[in-house]
N, C-alpha and C positions, 0 to 999 in steps of 0.2 A: 738282575736289574742293575745296569751300570749307568755312569753319568751320561754317556751318549744316548742311552735309551730314554733317560729323563728328558734330554733336550729334544729328541725326536718326538716324544709323546706330547710335549708342550707345543711344538710347532704344528702338529697334526690336529690339535684340539680345535683351533679356529673358532668360529662362531659358536659351535656346540659347547666348547669349553667355557666360553664367556657366559652363555645362558645357564649352564650347569652350575657355575660358581655363584650366579645371582640367586639360584634356588637352594643353595647349600644352607644347612642349618646355621644359626647364628653363632654357635660356639666355635666354628672354624673361621679364621680371618678371611674376609673376602679379598683383601689386598694381598697379592702374591708376595711371598718373602723368598729371596734367593739365599740359599745356604751353601752354594757350591764353591765359594771361595773363602779363604781365611780372612781376607779383608772385609767381606760382607758380614761374616760372623763377628768379627772384632768390633764392627760399628754398631752392633745391636746393644740395646740397653739391658741392664740386669732386670730380669722379670720374674714374677712369681709363677708364670705359666710359660710353657714352651712356645716358641715361634714355629709356624707350620709352613712347609713348602709343598705345594701340590706336585705330586710325582705323576699320577694318572688319576682319572676320575674315581673319586672315593678313597684314594690312598694318599697319605701325607707322610712326609718325613719331618719330624719335630726336632727342635734344638732348644733345650732349656739352658739358659745362661744365668748362673748364680754368681754370687760375689766371689766365690773361690773355686768353682768348678763348672763344667759344662757337660751336658748329657744328651745323648741322642734318643729320640722316641719314635715309635711307629704308631700310626692311627689309620683305621680303615672303616668305611661305612658298612654297617651290617643290616641296614633296613630299618624302617619305621622311625626314621630320624635319629637313630642311635649309632654310636661309634664304639669300636673296640680299640683299646690303647695298650701298648706294651713298652717297657723300657728296654732299649736295645743295648745300651752300654755307654760308658763315659766317652767323652770326646778326648782326643789326644792333645787338645789345647788346654787341659786342666792343670796347667802349671808344669807338669813333668810327664814323661811318657809312662803311663801305667801299664801293667801287664796285659790288660784287656781293652786298652783304649782304642777307639775307632777313628779312622779318618772319614772324610765325607764319602769316599767310594766304598769303604768297608761298611759304613752305616747303610748305604743303599743296598749292598749285598745282604746285610742282616735283615733289612726290611723285606726284601724279596723272599728270603727264607722264612721269615715270620708269616708272610702271607700264605706260604705253602704249608703252614702248620708246624714248622720246625721251631721248637722252643729254644730260648737262649741257652747256649751250652755252658757258658762261664758265668753262672748266676751268683757265684760266691761274692762278687763285688756288687752288693746292694742292687739286686735284681738282674745282674748279669749282663756283661758285654758279650756280644756274639763273635765267636771265632770258629771258622769252619774248615781249618786245615786238617786233613785226615791224619797227617803225621804228627800232630801235636799231642802231647800227653800231659800228665800232671793235673793241675787244678782244672784245666779245661775239660778233662774227661770225667769229672765228678758229676754224679746225678744231682739235680736240683733237690734241695732239702727244704724242710718246713721253714727254716730261717730265711731261705731265699724267697719263698712265697710270701712271707711276712714283709720282707724288704720290698718286693715287687708291688705289693698292695699299697704300702706307704708311698712308694715312688709315684704311683698313679694319683693317690689322694692328696699328697703334699710334695709336689716336685721341687718346692723351694727348700726342702730339708734333705741334707745328705745323711741317709740312714745307715751308712756303712759302719760307723762306729758303734751305734746301738746294736746292729746286726752282729758285729764282732763279739760283743759281750754276750749276746743271746746264744751264739754258737758255743761259747765256753760253757754257759749254763746247760746247753743241750748235751754237750760232751759229758758233763757231770751226771746228768740224768741217765744217759746210756751206761755209764760206768756203774752207777748204783743198781741198775737193773741186773747187770752181770753179777755184782756182789750179792744181790738178793737171791739169785739162783744158787750161788755157792753156799749161802747161809742155810737155805732150805735143805740142800743136799747134805749139809753137815749136821742137820738135826736141830738147828736154831730157828726160832719162830720168825725172825725178821732181821733186816739189815741193822736196825738199831741195836739189837742185842749182840750181834756179831761185832759191831764197833766197840761195845763195852769190853768184850773178851780180848779184842786186839789191843785196846788201850792198856788193859791190865798186863797183857803179854809183853808189850814193848817196854813196860815199866820195870821189867826184870822179874825172874822167877822168885827171887827171895824178897821182893818188895810188895807191900800191900798199898792200896790207895784209899784215901778218904772219899766218900761220895761227893763231897763238894769239889774236890780236885777233878773227879771224873766228869761231872756235868759241865764244869768250866772248860775242860779239855775237849769235850765233844760238842760244845756250843749248844747245849740243850738246857731245859729248866730242871730245877730240883725235883719237881713232881715227876717228870719224865724219867729221870735216872732212878728214882725210887721204884717205879713200876718195873723198869727193866731189871733191876737188881733182884726184886722179889721173884720174878719169873725165872731168872737164871739160877737163883738159889734153890728154887723148887725143882729145877731140872738137874741139880747136882753139879753145876758147872762153876759155881763160885761158892765161897764160904765167907761168913762175917766173923771177924776176930776183934778183940779189944785192943786199942792202941796201948803200947807199953808206957808211953809218957802221960797218958790220960785214960784211965780205965773206963771213964764215961764216954769216951769217943770211940766210934766204931770204924774199923777198916775193912776193906774188901780185897780178897785175893783169889786167884784161880785154884780150882781143884785140878787133879791130874787129868780128869776128863775134859775140863775146860781148856787146859793147856794143849791137849792133843788137837782139839777142834781149832784153836787159834793158830797153831803151827801149820796145820793142813790148809786152813783157809788162806793164810797169807802167802803160802807157796802157790796155791792155785791162782790167786789174784795176780801175783808177780808174773807167773807163766802166761796168763791170759793177756796181760798188758804188753809183755814182750812180743807175743805173737801178733798183736794188733799193730805194733810199731813196725815189726818186720814186714808185715803185709802191706803197710802204707808206703814203704820206701823212704820214710823220714829217717834221717841219720841222727846219731847221738849229738853231733855238733849243732844240727838244726834245733833239736829239742833243748839243748843247753841255751841257745840264743833265745828261744821262746820263753824258757824259764826265767832268764834274766829280765826280759821285758815284763813278764807277769810280776816279778818282784818289785819292779819300779812302779808299776801301776797300783799294786796293792799298797805300797808305801804311801800313796797319795789319797787313798780312800778313807 
């Protein structure tokens, strides 16, 4: 579906098109909106809902204009007075050319693909701009994730909100969940009950073989409660992986340190974790330089939290 097709379709509608528009449900504007020129789009007012241009009977190209960004939408009639809507991608007029930003012609092509059942391919940017070049790789080739689906849902329900930033942090949280699942497998195979207990062993191991730790230092280091650390320590002691010793400076104070068995499990686990992460990074194609740049950005963000 190209621009010429849109013009031809509108010219051929004639009286039928006028009658059809009069019978259209109220949620679609009856007054036709032209979105095919940058001047026409620039003249539109900021709105909480998209502007809709009729492309063919039952099919609309939408343009949401926010205060700081603009986004393309698709909408089609599915019967019984109902419409299905999808976010096609950001407009290239959103201040700067974004990786997946769409021109008017590209938005029409994305709309045509969506009608044929092709889901947005680059949904990483808050419900995903559509790019369909078979030679493109990288982010455009990634499968839609649960975060993309969450972003797409919010884009439909609240098009006035740019959900990209919240989606970015959700993606970080999801990466952490996936990482913990891998660590849980390593913990079980090492003979530890759960990830939490393995984290205790790793915390003791990185503190040094000759050094013991106070339970208070452990729960602060692991960001858990005192009750949680007590339960974990009790289970690890029963399994013979840690031992409790009296502090030399205060015999009433108790310290915790690894046994030989606990040390072996901690060393084997951290080796497997490091190898697994290296394999993931290698498979992703992300370079060390890129990771260091992301790490620097995370440090800045965390500093403001």
